[in-house]
N, C-alpha and C positions, 0 to 999 in steps of 0.2 A: 604573375599568375593572379585571377579575380577571386578576390575574399570571400564572395558568397558558398562558391563549390567547396572551397577549405573548411569553413566551418561545416558546413552541409556534411561532409565526411568526418569530420571530427565526432559531433552529435551523434553520429549513426555508429561510428567505431565504439565510441564508449559505453564502456557494459555497465556504469553508474550515471545516476546525472552529474553533468559536466556545469560547473560554474563558470561564470564571466570573469572571473580573478585567474581561474584555471586555462580560459581559452587566448585571453589577450598574450599571452607570453609565447603562446605556439604559433599565434601569425604577426605576430609584431613585425617580424622583418619584413613579410611580404608589404604591409602596409606600407613599411618605411620606403620599400623600393618604389611603390607608384608615387610616395607623396614623402620625399627626404624632410622635407622642413616640417613637418605636423609633429606637433607637441604629445606627448606623455597622455596628457588627458584627451585630447582630440583623437588620438588611438583608441581608445576606450570608450568614444561616444561614437565613433565610426562603426566597432566590432559591434557594440549591441546594436545600432540601427539596420546592419546589416543580418541580423537575428532576426530582429522585428522582422524583416522583409522576407526572410525564409519563412517565419511564420503565417504569415500573410499569404505565402505563395502556397504553404502546405494546407491551408483552410479551402483552398478549392475543391468543390465537390469532384472532379478530377483524381484526387490523390485521397488512396484508402489509410494513409499514414498522418499522423500529423507532429510536429514538435509542441510539448508542454513543458511547463515548469514544474518542477517535480522534486521535493526536499530540498531546494535552494539551487538547483542547477536545471539543464537543460536537457531531456532527453525524446529519442522518439519513440511512438507507442502507435497502436493503430485505434482508427477512430470508434466510438462507440457503434457507429450505424453498421460497421463491420462485426458488432461483439461475436455473433452467433457461428460467422464461418470461420472466425479465428480461433474460436474456443475448442470447437470441433475438431480441428486440425491440432491443436495445442494436446487436446486429451489423445489424438489417436499416437503423437509422438512419445509423452512422459508422463511418469504419475505426478496427478497433481498436489499441490500443497494444502494439505488437510486440516482440519481441527475441530475436533469435538465440542461439542454444544454447551459444557462447563467451561471449555475453552475460550469459545467464544463471547460466552455469558461475563466471563471474568475479563477479557478482554475490553467488552462494552464499557465496563465499570470502569476502568483504568481511562478508558479513552474519554469519557465525557464527564471525570470527575477527577482527573489528576490534577496534582501529583496526590497519590491515597496509599495508604497501609494497609497489611491485611488485613487485620482486624476490622478496618471498614469495609473492605470489600467482601469480606465474610460476614458482615450485619445486612448490606443489603442484598446481597444473594439468599442467605439464610443457612448456608451450608458452610464448612471450613474449606476456605480458597487454597490454603498453603501448598498442596501438591499442584493445584493448576499454575500458580504462580510462578513454579520451577519450570512447566513444559512450555511457559512464553517465556522465560529467561532462555532457555535453551533453543527457541525458535530465533532468537534476538526480536521481535516483539515488542517487548519492551525491557525498560532498563531502570537502574535505582536514581533516585533524586534529591539524594541525602538521607537527612534522617530529621522527624517531628519533633518539635522542640515541646514534649508533653513527658510524662513519666514513661520509663523505660526506652525513650528515645527508638520506637520503632523504624522502621526503614521504608521510606516513600518510593512510590513507583510510579511512572510515567512511561508513555510510549516512545518506543526509540524511531531514528531515522530510519532503520530496516522496515518498520510499519508503516511508516509514510510511502516507501516504495513499494512494498506488497499491493497496497492499496491504493497505488497509483494518485496520493495527495500531495500537493501544495506546502501544506502545513495542516494543523488540527482544525482549523478554522473551515478546512474545506469537508470536514465529518460531516456524512449524511444527517438527517433528522433524527432524532431517535424513531420515530414512528416508522422512517424505513428501514433503520436496522432492528426493530422488532418484525419489523417485515420477513427478514432476512433469516432470523433465528425461527419463523413459523416454517418458512418454506425447509430449512434446514431439517427441523423434527420431523418434517413431510418426508423428506427425502431418507430421514435414517428408518421411519417405519417401514417406507418400500422397500429398503435395502434389506431390512429383517426378512422381511415376508420373502424374497427372493431367495436371502439364507435357510430359510425354512423349504422351501420347495426343493433346493438343492440337497440338503439334509435325508428329505424322502424319497430322492430318487438315488440316493447313496453316493452322492457327490460330498466333498470335505467343504464347509460354508466357508464362507470368508469372516475372517475374526478381526477385520479392519471395523472397528465402532466410530470412526470420524466420517462426518458426514458432509463437511463441507470441503470447498475447493477457492483458492485465488493462486493466481499468476500476473505477475508483476509486469510482464507485458500484455495483459488483458487489458481493454479500452475500459474507462471508468464512466459510472451513468452521473448526469450532474449530482452536486453536492450543495445540501445546504448548511449553513451555518448553523451549529446546536449548541450553545452557550445556554448555560442552566437548563436544559433539559435533564429528567428524571432519568438513573439508568434503570434498564431494565430488569423485572423480579426473576429470580432464578429457579430452576426447577432441576436439582443434582440428579447427575445422571452417571457417575462415575461408578 
């Protein structure tokens, strides 16, 4: 059996990004069947080369999906130019993943300042962020990173692998610039205003308003916009709305 079709099927079927270390044992027998004298190191190299060929194949404009490296593995995702049609389709099927503006602001601080403590986050945002931290932990977007070596030894927080998966990032160096993230927050705030106006209109017509205050949505299978490294940028100012 040809190697590339096997790799294509494995990457497609994987629920989460699958690494080269996970793939090699799955196709090792097939590679040995074709080349019995091949050594272990060469098997890994051949698998990597075949994956690179697949990536090149799917980069063609004839395909609406691509193979990307995300969170240390390979996964198939829709291309950015298909963003609008895929997002419309996804919204027609399920409720989107939502975060409130305070959660987005706190997540931004952690992403750009990690590892960071709750007091440091609260100082940057200007409000107590303990409640929002609990929400982000529950969503598995952040995780603990030990304790800071200061009086009281507060817990340090950093973004998680699920954060990379949710935002389609290979690593934190692919984070968008702070300017781009601020535009995202501004767009989210505007969406919240529109949602509030819609709820008011429903209330005046006798319908029960939607009590969902979360305004932004992300889907792990949605395409990503080009990212820029943002190390050293300042975290956005916050306005508490909880």
